[in-house]
N, C-alpha and C positions, 0 to 999 in steps of 0.2 A: 383399498388401504392395506389389506392383508398381503396382497401381491407385492406392494412396495416394501413392506417390512421384510418379507422373505427375500427379496432381491438385495436389499441393503445388507441384511444379515448374511447372505451368501457371499457377497462381495467382501465384507469385513472378515468373514471366516477364511476366505481364500487368501486375503492379504496377510492376516496374522499367521496362517500356516506357512506361507512362503517366508515370512520374516523369521520365524522361529527355527525353521530348518536350515536357513542360510547363516545363522549366527554360530560361531565356533564356541565351544565350551571354554570357560575360564581356565587358564593353566598358570600355575605359579612357576616362576623360574628359580634357579638356584640363587640368583641375586636377591630376589624377594625373600627367600628363606633366610639368607644371611642378614638381610636388613631386619627381619623379625627377631632373629637371635641377638643381634647387636642391640636392638631396642630393649629387649627383655633384660639383657645383661646391664645396660645402662640404668634402667629403672631399679633393678636389684641393688646396684651400687649406691644409688641415691637413697633408697630405703635403709640400707645398712649404715650409711653415713648419718642419716637422721637418728637412727637408733643409738649410734655411738655418741652423738652430740647430746641426746637426751640422757644417756647413762652418765656422761661426764657432768652434765648440769645438775642432775638430781642424785647422783651416786655419792657415796661417802668421800669426804675430803679432809685432809689434815688442817689444823688451824693455820699453818704456814701457807698452804695452798690457797685457803680462803682469803687470807690477808693479801697475798700477792695478786690474786685475781681481782680483789676489790681495788687495790692500788692501781693496777693496770686500767681497770674500767674508769676510775676517777681521773687518772692522768690523761687518758685518751678521749675524755669527754663523752663516754658512753653512758647509757642510762643506768640507774641503780638497779641491780639485778641480784637479789639475795634470796633464792628459793629455799635455802636451808635456815633462814633467820639467824645467821651466824654473826656474832659480835665481832669476830676477826675480820669478816668481810667489810662490815661497817667501818671499823677502824682503818682498814686499808683504803677504802673508798674515800674517806675524809682526808687521809694523808695524800692520796693521789690528787684530789681537788686542790689541796694547798700547794702541792708541787707544781701543778698546772698553772696556778695563778702566779707563782713565783718565777715562771720561765723568763 
């Protein structure tokens, strides 16, 4: 039994040694590097765009901007989205709904 185990172990060791010495190490090409750079730049642009959208949504806005945004949302059939609890947005949204129904 011991002899079989040693023989099988020796054969497996020889096979694994042959396989690991014949495999080339991984090498990255310039194209792979540029793909990584492009991916990182794309992800960065998406993150910046989301940050800008969040700033526009929750940042300060004038009453006229709120009214106009509400009117556009109502007219275009978008959902009611008033994160600042603005009366001007509500008025604009209702006006947009009325204008949409009167098309």
